[in-house]
VOGU-3710 file (C-alpha; in Angstrom, 3 decimals, decimal comma):
1> frppnatmaa> 58,092/123,253/216,328  55,950/122,292/213,332  52,790/120,307/213,532  53,006/116,985/211,692  50,508/118,052/209,004  52,542/121,167/208,083  55,689/119,069/207,796  53,918/116,637/205,529  52,574/119,501/203,387  56,056/121,029/203,053
11> maindtvpei> 57,467/117,641/202,066  54,696/117,204/199,492  55,487/120,612/197,967  59,211/119,889/197,864  58,514/116,527/196,227  55,983/117,996/193,748  58,119/120,850/192,318  60,671/118,505/190,708  57,846/116,310/189,419  56,190/119,280/187,689
21> fgsdaptgsd> 59,338/120,865/186,255  61,431/117,748/185,763  65,104/118,430/185,210  64,385/122,117/184,460  63,361/122,866/188,058  64,032/126,499/188,967  67,219/126,996/190,876  69,540/129,875/191,596  68,757/133,571/191,863  66,051/133,613/189,155
31> glfgymlrqa> 63,600/131,630/191,203  60,211/130,491/190,071  59,143/133,808/188,484  62,280/134,002/186,351  61,788/130,427/185,229  58,136/131,070/184,307  59,074/134,263/182,420  61,773/132,418/180,494  59,328/129,627/179,598  56,677/132,170/178,490
41> lvtifyltqd> 59,198/133,875/176,190  60,247/130,539/174,708  56,581/129,675/174,098  55,973/133,037/172,388  59,083/132,474/170,255  57,605/129,238/168,867  54,221/130,764/167,966  53,285/131,070/164,298  52,390/134,464/162,912  48,638/133,744/163,052
51> efvlllacal> 48,866/132,478/166,621  50,847/135,555/167,656  48,265/137,902/166,117  45,468/136,012/167,903  47,398/136,226/171,161  47,757/139,985/170,796  44,107/140,405/169,756  42,973/138,577/172,894  45,584/139,542/175,464  45,951/143,294/174,863
61> pfwygviaal> 42,276/144,234/175,364  42,185/141,971/178,399  45,197/143,677/179,989  43,859/147,153/179,140  40,665/146,205/180,968  42,615/144,837/183,930  44,722/147,999/184,150  41,631/150,238/183,912  39,849/148,197/186,584  42,855/148,365/188,893
71> qtvngnvsva> 43,137/152,136/188,393  39,469/152,528/189,224  39,754/150,337/192,303  42,831/152,235/193,496  41,208/155,600/192,772  43,938/156,548/190,301  41,891/158,355/187,676  44,170/161,383/187,342  44,903/160,639/183,680  41,232/160,670/182,754
81> astvrdiesd> 40,567/163,783/184,862  43,444/165,703/183,254  42,187/164,722/179,820  38,716/166,017/180,670  40,225/169,284/181,973  42,219/169,718/178,749  39,106/169,166/176,660  37,043/171,564/178,782  39,687/174,297/178,544  39,486/174,248/174,757
91> ghshrfhlal> 36,878/176,642/173,282  36,180/174,333/170,363  35,135/171,516/172,653  32,887/173,954/174,554  31,075/174,781/171,285  30,862/171,075/170,568  29,352/170,528/174,028  26,765/173,269/173,371  25,896/171,740/170,005  25,415/168,339/171,619
101> tnlarqheat> 23,262/169,910/174,345  21,054/171,593/171,735  20,792/168,358/169,792  19,779/166,509/172,962  17,092/169,122/173,692  15,730/168,822/170,143  15,708/165,062/170,466  13,851/165,291/173,773  11,267/167,694/172,316  10,731/165,433/169,299
111> snemlrrleh> 10,415/162,369/171,535  7,873/164,112/173,765  5,832/165,170/170,708  5,892/161,617/169,325  4,894/160,255/172,737  1,984/162,698/172,908  0,816/161,666/169,428  1,093/157,983/170,265  -0,879/158,439/173,493  -3,592/160,335/171,591
121> wngsvlgrle> -3,707/157,639/168,890  -3,772/154,915/171,537  -6,687/156,644/173,289  -8,673/156,896/170,052  -7,999/153,239/169,209  -9,080/152,190/172,706  -12,263/154,288/172,341  -13,074/152,624/169,019  -12,374/149,220/170,479  -14,725/149,851/173,417
131> alelshsrqy> -17,462/151,093/171,049  -17,032/148,007/168,879  -17,134/145,743/171,926  -20,305/147,433/173,161  -21,901/147,062/169,731  -20,990/143,380/169,562  -22,286/142,888/173,092  -25,637/144,430/172,148  -25,845/142,343/168,994  -25,013/139,181/170,949
141> temhsdvaci> -27,674/140,014/173,551  -30,284/140,619/170,830  -29,342/137,391/169,047  -29,479/135,474/172,324  -32,962/136,793/173,089  -34,098/135,966/169,503  -32,791/132,393/169,830  -34,471/132,065/173,222  -37,792/133,270/171,750  -37,484/130,829/168,827
151> ywemarlrad> -36,744/127,973/171,219  -39,706/128,920/173,404  -42,013/129,073/170,361  -40,702/125,700/169,109  -41,265/124,126/172,516  -44,802/125,554/172,617  -45,562/124,322/169,085  -44,245/120,861/169,949  -46,496/120,776/172,999  -49,499/121,926/170,902
161> marlqn> -48,805/119,294/168,228  -48,492/116,559/170,833  -51,806/117,614/172,373  -53,552/117,700/168,967  -52,300/114,246/168,026  -53,810/112,710/171,153
//
């Protein structure tokens, strides 16, 4: 027993397949996958040389990424692990590893020294900036008090002149 909606969906699929594929609808033992593979090969056959090169330049890195992602998801990293073991068993690569370790230590020491110098320089610049700000603050305060005194004297002189005129 099928519900009416499922029957209608199956009829829609059966009616749609011939509409999509036309007279080339997949039949026989190949099925849909065989038909799609055959059509993909025919499409590749009709590509120009430039289009084929572009297809390879885009598709190959994509598929390498897909394969690597699937291996990681499945936990199949035995190829990479065996490669690492082969490299580690070689004495030359061990010397190379030591050289890289020494280079990393030198780089870290140089970075720490540069960081120390920059922090010292930053501290001295901040000290100078604070001293300059304090000096400007004092000068502004002195100028403000001078202007206030001048204004007070002007107001007093104006009052004296007004009193003398009357």
